[in-house]
VMD Tcl script that builds the backbone (N, CA, C; Angstrom):
set m [mol new atoms 240]
animate dup $m
set s [atomselect $m all]
$s set {name element resname resid chain x y z} {
  {N N MET 1 A -64.610 146.068 -17.979}
  {CA C MET 1 A -64.820 147.370 -18.587}
  {C C MET 1 A -65.065 147.163 -20.082}
  {N N LYS 2 A -66.170 147.710 -20.558}
  {CA C LYS 2 A -66.493 147.619 -21.979}
  {C C LYS 2 A -66.147 148.934 -22.662}
  {N N ILE 3 A -65.648 148.818 -23.885}
  {CA C ILE 3 A -65.220 149.984 -24.658}
  {C C ILE 3 A -65.971 149.986 -25.980}
  {N N LYS 4 A -66.549 151.138 -26.330}
  {CA C LYS 4 A -67.184 151.324 -27.633}
  {C C LYS 4 A -66.364 152.354 -28.394}
  {N N HIS 5 A -66.078 152.072 -29.657}
  {CA C HIS 5 A -65.287 152.991 -30.469}
  {C C HIS 5 A -66.185 153.712 -31.474}
  {N N TYR 6 A -66.006 155.016 -31.550}
  {CA C TYR 6 A -66.701 155.873 -32.511}
  {C C TYR 6 A -65.632 156.718 -33.189}
  {N N GLY 7 A -65.110 156.252 -34.323}
  {CA C GLY 7 A -64.014 156.967 -34.979}
  {C C GLY 7 A -62.783 156.955 -34.091}
  {N N ASN 8 A -62.250 158.137 -33.767}
  {CA C ASN 8 A -61.065 158.212 -32.905}
  {C C ASN 8 A -61.431 158.372 -31.430}
  {N N GLU 9 A -62.703 158.212 -31.102}
  {CA C GLU 9 A -63.154 158.333 -29.717}
  {C C GLU 9 A -63.522 156.961 -29.155}
  {N N ALA 10 A -63.033 156.698 -27.947}
  {CA C ALA 10 A -63.406 155.476 -27.233}
  {C C ALA 10 A -64.265 155.880 -26.044}
  {N N ARG 11 A -65.405 155.222 -25.886}
  {CA C ARG 11 A -66.286 155.492 -24.744}
  {C C ARG 11 A -66.307 154.257 -23.861}
  {N N LEU 12 A -66.100 154.481 -22.573}
  {CA C LEU 12 A -66.028 153.393 -21.607}
  {C C LEU 12 A -67.269 153.376 -20.737}
  {N N ASP 13 A -67.691 152.171 -20.337}
  {CA C ASP 13 A -68.861 152.078 -19.461}
  {C C ASP 13 A -68.514 152.384 -18.010}
  {N N TYR 14 A -67.206 152.509 -17.697}
  {CA C TYR 14 A -66.769 152.891 -16.349}
  {C C TYR 14 A -66.043 154.224 -16.426}
  {N N CYS 15 A -66.350 155.125 -15.501}
  {CA C CYS 15 A -65.693 156.429 -15.445}
  {C C CYS 15 A -64.823 156.505 -14.189}
  {N N PRO 16 A -63.495 156.619 -14.347}
  {CA C PRO 16 A -62.623 156.714 -13.179}
  {C C PRO 16 A -62.717 158.062 -12.469}
  {N N VAL 17 A -63.281 159.058 -13.119}
  {CA C VAL 17 A -63.411 160.389 -12.518}
  {C C VAL 17 A -64.542 160.400 -11.499}
  {N N CYS 18 A -65.729 160.007 -11.928}
  {CA C CYS 18 A -66.889 160.042 -11.029}
  {C C CYS 18 A -67.225 158.673 -10.444}
  {N N GLN 19 A -66.420 157.656 -10.786}
  {CA C GLN 19 A -66.568 156.302 -10.227}
  {C C GLN 19 A -67.924 155.675 -10.546}
  {N N LYS 20 A -68.474 155.996 -11.708}
  {CA C LYS 20 A -69.785 155.460 -12.077}
  {C C LYS 20 A -69.658 154.448 -13.204}
  {N N VAL 21 A -70.586 153.526 -13.239}
  {CA C VAL 21 A -70.697 152.576 -14.339}
  {C C VAL 21 A -71.999 152.894 -15.060}
  {N N LYS 22 A -71.889 153.233 -16.339}
  {CA C LYS 22 A -73.073 153.540 -17.146}
  {C C LYS 22 A -73.014 152.678 -18.397}
  {N N LYS 23 A -73.814 151.659 -18.427}
  {CA C LYS 23 A -73.772 150.723 -19.543}
  {C C LYS 23 A -74.510 151.244 -20.773}
  {N N ASP 24 A -75.621 151.945 -20.578}
  {CA C ASP 24 A -76.418 152.395 -21.712}
  {C C ASP 24 A -75.862 153.656 -22.364}
  {N N ASN 25 A -75.432 154.607 -21.566}
  {CA C ASN 25 A -74.930 155.876 -22.087}
  {C C ASN 25 A -73.623 156.234 -21.371}
  {N N PRO 26 A -72.494 155.690 -21.847}
  {CA C PRO 26 A -71.217 155.935 -21.171}
  {C C PRO 26 A -70.897 157.420 -21.065}
  {N N CYS 27 A -70.359 157.821 -19.902}
  {CA C CYS 27 A -70.075 159.239 -19.682}
  {C C CYS 27 A -68.586 159.560 -19.772}
  {N N PHE 28 A -67.709 158.568 -19.991}
  {CA C PHE 28 A -66.270 158.792 -20.046}
  {C C PHE 28 A -65.776 158.487 -21.454}
  {N N SER 29 A -65.140 159.479 -22.094}
  {CA C SER 29 A -64.626 159.260 -23.438}
  {C C SER 29 A -63.170 159.686 -23.516}
  {N N VAL 30 A -62.440 159.029 -24.429}
  {CA C VAL 30 A -61.021 159.296 -24.638}
  {C C VAL 30 A -60.770 159.414 -26.129}
  {N N ASN 31 A -60.057 160.463 -26.540}
  {CA C ASN 31 A -59.599 160.566 -27.914}
  {C C ASN 31 A -58.343 159.714 -28.017}
  {N N VAL 32 A -58.389 158.637 -28.801}
  {CA C VAL 32 A -57.269 157.705 -28.861}
  {C C VAL 32 A -56.079 158.265 -29.629}
  {N N ASN 33 A -56.264 159.349 -30.373}
  {CA C ASN 33 A -55.147 159.978 -31.086}
  {C C ASN 33 A -54.381 160.952 -30.206}
  {N N THR 34 A -55.088 161.690 -29.361}
  {CA C THR 34 A -54.436 162.718 -28.540}
  {C C THR 34 A -54.259 162.303 -27.084}
  {N N GLY 35 A -55.052 161.343 -26.626}
  {CA C GLY 35 A -54.990 160.930 -25.226}
  {C C GLY 35 A -55.821 161.796 -24.297}
  {N N LYS 36 A -56.562 162.747 -24.832}
  {CA C LYS 36 A -57.408 163.606 -24.000}
  {C C LYS 36 A -58.671 162.852 -23.600}
  {N N TYR 37 A -59.059 162.997 -22.324}
  {CA C TYR 37 A -60.283 162.354 -21.850}
  {C C TYR 37 A -61.256 163.413 -21.366}
  {N N MET 38 A -62.526 162.993 -21.242}
  {CA C MET 38 A -63.544 163.863 -20.666}
  {C C MET 38 A -64.589 163.017 -19.966}
  {N N CYS 39 A -64.935 163.439 -18.752}
  {CA C CYS 39 A -66.068 162.859 -18.036}
  {C C CYS 39 A -67.252 163.769 -18.346}
  {N N HIS 40 A -68.219 163.249 -19.062}
  {CA C HIS 40 A -69.362 164.066 -19.471}
  {C C HIS 40 A -70.338 164.316 -18.327}
  {N N ALA 41 A -70.229 163.560 -17.247}
  {CA C ALA 41 A -71.097 163.771 -16.082}
  {C C ALA 41 A -70.618 164.951 -15.240}
  {N N THR 42 A -69.281 165.084 -15.074}
  {CA C THR 42 A -68.737 166.150 -14.225}
  {C C THR 42 A -68.132 167.298 -15.019}
  {N N GLY 43 A -67.808 167.065 -16.300}
  {CA C GLY 43 A -67.169 168.090 -17.117}
  {C C GLY 43 A -65.654 168.113 -16.978}
  {N N LYS 44 A -65.092 167.228 -16.148}
  {CA C LYS 44 A -63.641 167.206 -15.953}
  {C C LYS 44 A -62.970 166.591 -17.170}
  {N N SER 45 A -61.840 167.183 -17.555}
  {CA C SER 45 A -61.075 166.641 -18.669}
  {C C SER 45 A -59.597 166.689 -18.326}
  {N N GLY 46 A -58.810 165.981 -19.102}
  {CA C GLY 46 A -57.370 165.939 -18.875}
  {C C GLY 46 A -56.721 164.956 -19.824}
  {N N HIS 47 A -55.572 164.418 -19.427}
  {CA C HIS 47 A -54.844 163.464 -20.256}
  {C C HIS 47 A -54.954 162.073 -19.648}
  {N N ILE 48 A -55.090 161.088 -20.486}
  {CA C ILE 48 A -55.323 159.714 -20.044}
  {C C ILE 48 A -54.171 159.169 -19.205}
  {N N SER 49 A -53.009 159.791 -19.245}
  {CA C SER 49 A -51.878 159.328 -18.431}
  {C C SER 49 A -52.183 159.437 -16.936}
  {N N GLU 50 A -53.228 160.180 -16.566}
  {CA C GLU 50 A -53.667 160.247 -15.169}
  {C C GLU 50 A -54.259 158.913 -14.705}
  {N N PHE 51 A -54.650 158.073 -15.660}
  {CA C PHE 51 A -55.259 156.773 -15.368}
  {C C PHE 51 A -54.503 155.687 -16.141}
  {N N PRO 52 A -53.312 155.294 -15.660}
  {CA C PRO 52 A -52.470 154.357 -16.422}
  {C C PRO 52 A -53.125 153.009 -16.710}
  {N N GLU 53 A -53.998 152.536 -15.819}
  {CA C GLU 53 A -54.644 151.247 -16.064}
  {C C GLU 53 A -55.590 151.318 -17.261}
  {N N ILE 54 A -56.253 152.456 -17.440}
  {CA C ILE 54 A -57.145 152.626 -18.590}
  {C C ILE 54 A -56.331 152.907 -19.844}
  {N N GLN 55 A -55.255 153.657 -19.712}
  {CA C GLN 55 A -54.371 153.922 -20.844}
  {C C GLN 55 A -53.841 152.600 -21.405}
  {N N LYS 56 A -53.471 151.685 -20.532}
  {CA C LYS 56 A -52.981 150.373 -20.963}
  {C C LYS 56 A -54.098 149.573 -21.629}
  {N N GLU 57 A -55.289 149.612 -21.055}
  {CA C GLU 57 A -56.439 148.887 -21.610}
  {C C GLU 57 A -56.774 149.377 -23.017}
  {N N LEU 58 A -56.641 150.682 -23.247}
  {CA C LEU 58 A -56.932 151.256 -24.561}
  {C C LEU 58 A -55.771 151.092 -25.531}
  {N N ASN 59 A -54.622 150.623 -25.025}
  {CA C ASN 59 A -53.433 150.402 -25.840}
  {C C ASN 59 A -52.971 151.689 -26.531}
  {N N ILE 60 A -52.921 152.785 -25.769}
  {CA C ILE 60 A -52.436 154.057 -26.303}
  {C C ILE 60 A -51.257 154.554 -25.472}
  {N N SER 61 A -50.376 153.629 -25.115}
  {CA C SER 61 A -49.264 153.962 -24.225}
  {C C SER 61 A -48.233 154.877 -24.869}
  {N N GLY 62 A -48.185 154.981 -26.193}
  {CA C GLY 62 A -47.184 155.821 -26.840}
  {C C GLY 62 A -47.539 157.290 -26.882}
  {N N ILE 63 A -48.716 157.656 -26.426}
  {CA C ILE 63 A -49.151 159.051 -26.481}
  {C C ILE 63 A -48.697 159.773 -25.227}
  {N N GLU 64 A -47.945 160.820 -25.412}
  {CA C GLU 64 A -47.502 161.646 -24.290}
  {C C GLU 64 A -48.306 162.933 -24.282}
  {N N GLU 65 A -48.503 163.485 -23.111}
  {CA C GLU 65 A -49.225 164.746 -22.991}
  {C C GLU 65 A -48.380 165.857 -23.583}
  {N N LYS 66 A -48.978 166.640 -24.473}
  {CA C LYS 66 A -48.257 167.748 -25.092}
  {C C LYS 66 A -48.298 168.960 -24.179}
  {N N THR 67 A -47.173 169.647 -24.111}
  {CA C THR 67 A -47.125 170.890 -23.353}
  {C C THR 67 A -47.197 172.044 -24.331}
  {N N GLU 68 A -47.707 173.162 -23.858}
  {CA C GLU 68 A -47.826 174.333 -24.713}
  {C C GLU 68 A -46.454 174.875 -25.061}
  {N N GLU 69 A -46.254 175.151 -26.348}
  {CA C GLU 69 A -44.991 175.732 -26.776}
  {C C GLU 69 A -45.129 177.244 -26.791}
  {N N LYS 70 A -44.108 177.922 -26.307}
  {CA C LYS 70 A -44.122 179.375 -26.283}
  {C C LYS 70 A -43.454 179.883 -27.548}
  {N N ASN 71 A -44.062 180.852 -28.190}
  {CA C ASN 71 A -43.493 181.430 -29.394}
  {C C ASN 71 A -42.473 182.483 -28.987}
  {N N GLU 72 A -41.199 182.179 -29.206}
  {CA C GLU 72 A -40.111 183.071 -28.799}
  {C C GLU 72 A -39.968 184.279 -29.722}
  {N N ASP 73 A -40.607 184.251 -30.895}
  {CA C ASP 73 A -40.469 185.342 -31.854}
  {C C ASP 73 A -41.324 186.553 -31.511}
  {N N LEU 74 A -42.317 186.393 -30.645}
  {CA C LEU 74 A -43.213 187.492 -30.312}
  {C C LEU 74 A -42.764 188.184 -29.035}
  {N N PRO 75 A -42.931 189.507 -28.973}
  {CA C PRO 75 A -42.610 190.220 -27.734}
  {C C PRO 75 A -43.561 189.815 -26.609}
  {N N GLU 76 A -43.195 190.098 -25.375}
  {CA C GLU 76 A -43.971 189.698 -24.199}
  {C C GLU 76 A -45.392 190.260 -24.178}
  {N N GLU 77 A -45.650 191.411 -24.813}
  {CA C GLU 77 A -46.998 191.975 -24.773}
  {C C GLU 77 A -47.989 191.191 -25.633}
  {N N PHE 78 A -47.527 190.159 -26.333}
  {CA C PHE 78 A -48.394 189.303 -27.127}
  {C C PHE 78 A -48.301 187.864 -26.624}
  {N N PRO 79 A -48.803 187.581 -25.421}
  {CA C PRO 79 A -48.695 186.214 -24.895}
  {C C PRO 79 A -49.737 185.291 -25.525}
  {N N PHE 80 A -49.318 184.440 -26.407}
  {CA C PHE 80 A -50.231 183.503 -27.062}
  {C C PHE 80 A -50.047 182.145 -26.486}
}
mol reanalyze $m
mol bondsrecalc $m
mol representation Tube
mol addrep $m
């Protein structure tokens, strides 16, 4: 698996989502700061922890998926 880095984005020539290998124009990218991934061929996105072998290869094991925090100060009619 080859990895190209563009700033905080890593693009891989193999996509675990659509199971394709694209050497010229990689379709799978990961933000190495947040751990968010996207398959540009299918539009699917998520957190890299879904693919532990790739997470290890990118050496971003310390990134945990963030959960949405609920603001307790607002009444229920303002769900943000």
